[in-house]
C-alpha positions as CSV (number, residue, x, y, z in Angstrom):
1,X,95.8,89.5,113.2
2,X,92.8,88.5,115.3
3,X,90.2,85.9,114.3
4,X,87.6,88.6,113.6
5,X,89.9,90.5,111.2
6,X,91.0,87.3,109.6
7,X,87.4,86.4,108.8
8,X,86.8,90.0,107.5
9,X,89.8,89.7,105.2
10,X,88.5,86.5,103.8
11,X,85.0,87.8,103.3
12,X,86.3,90.9,101.5
13,X,88.6,88.8,99.3
14,X,85.7,86.5,98.3
15,X,83.5,89.5,97.5
16,X,86.3,91.1,95.6
17,X,86.7,88.0,93.5
18,X,83.0,87.7,92.9
19,X,82.6,91.2,91.8
20,X,85.6,90.8,89.5
21,X,84.1,87.8,87.9
22,X,80.8,89.6,87.5
23,X,82.5,92.6,85.9
24,X,84.4,90.3,83.5
25,X,81.3,88.3,82.7
26,X,79.2,91.5,82.0
27,X,82.0,92.8,79.7
28,X,82.1,89.6,77.8
29,X,78.3,88.8,77.6
30,X,77.1,92.2,76.9
31,X,78.9,94.6,74.5
32,X,81.5,96.6,76.4
33,X,79.8,99.9,75.3
34,X,76.4,99.1,76.8
35,X,75.6,101.5,79.6
36,X,74.4,100.3,83.0
37,X,71.1,102.0,82.4
38,X,70.6,100.1,79.2
39,X,71.6,96.7,80.8
40,X,69.1,97.3,83.7
41,X,66.4,98.3,81.2
42,X,66.9,94.9,79.5
43,X,66.4,93.1,82.7
44,X,63.4,95.1,84.0
45,X,62.2,98.2,82.1
46,X,60.1,99.5,85.1
47,X,63.0,99.3,87.6
48,X,64.5,102.6,86.6
49,X,61.2,104.3,86.7
50,X,60.4,102.8,90.1
51,X,63.7,103.9,91.5
52,X,63.3,107.4,90.2
53,X,59.8,107.7,91.7
54,X,61.0,106.3,95.0
55,X,63.9,108.8,95.3
56,X,61.8,111.8,94.4
57,X,59.0,110.7,96.6
58,X,61.5,110.5,99.6
59,X,62.7,114.2,98.7
60,X,66.0,112.7,97.4
61,X,65.8,114.0,93.9
62,X,69.3,115.3,94.2
63,X,70.5,111.8,94.7
64,X,68.9,110.7,91.4
65,X,70.4,113.5,89.4
66,X,73.8,113.7,91.2
67,X,74.6,110.1,91.7
68,X,72.3,107.6,90.0
69,X,72.1,109.2,86.6
70,X,75.9,109.5,86.1
71,X,76.2,105.9,87.2
72,X,73.7,104.7,84.7
73,X,75.6,106.4,81.9
74,X,78.8,104.5,82.6
75,X,79.6,101.1,81.0
76,X,77.9,98.2,82.6
77,X,81.0,96.5,83.8
78,X,82.4,99.5,85.6
79,X,80.2,99.4,88.7
80,X,81.1,95.8,89.7
81,X,84.7,96.4,88.9
82,X,84.8,99.4,91.3
83,X,83.2,97.4,94.0
84,X,85.8,94.6,93.5
85,X,88.6,97.1,93.8
86,X,87.1,98.6,96.9
87,X,86.7,95.2,98.5
88,X,90.2,94.2,97.5
89,X,91.7,97.4,99.0
90,X,89.8,96.9,102.2
91,X,91.1,93.2,102.4
92,X,94.7,94.4,101.8
93,X,94.3,97.2,104.3
94,X,93.0,94.9,107.1
95,X,95.6,92.2,106.3
96,X,98.5,94.6,106.5
97,X,97.4,96.2,109.9
98,X,99.7,95.2,112.7
99,X,98.2,93.0,115.4
100,X,97.3,94.7,118.5
101,X,98.2,93.1,121.7
102,X,96.9,94.0,125.2
103,X,99.5,94.8,127.8
104,X,100.1,92.1,130.4
105,X,98.3,92.8,133.6
106,X,100.0,92.3,136.8
107,X,98.2,90.4,139.5
108,X,98.9,91.9,142.8
């Protein structure tokens, strides 16, 4: 494993742990049935309206209805948990990759 991939593995592991702690904290501090949209509305009630206006203004209305709305209906802890699993999988994938070595060059 090269130095670059070693640093990448460590960064992904730290991100995975941070998002896992965030998901656990959100599940404990807020009721587990609270949707992500309700939790965001508690923080800033204008945030979702601004996000919707921005996406529709950029002709990305399909993104609002196809991706953002279904995410907002899910439990609040599910999004950070998903990011934690993806970062952990990326770290595991990079760590298990065999090291590549360059062939020895002959000097002639």
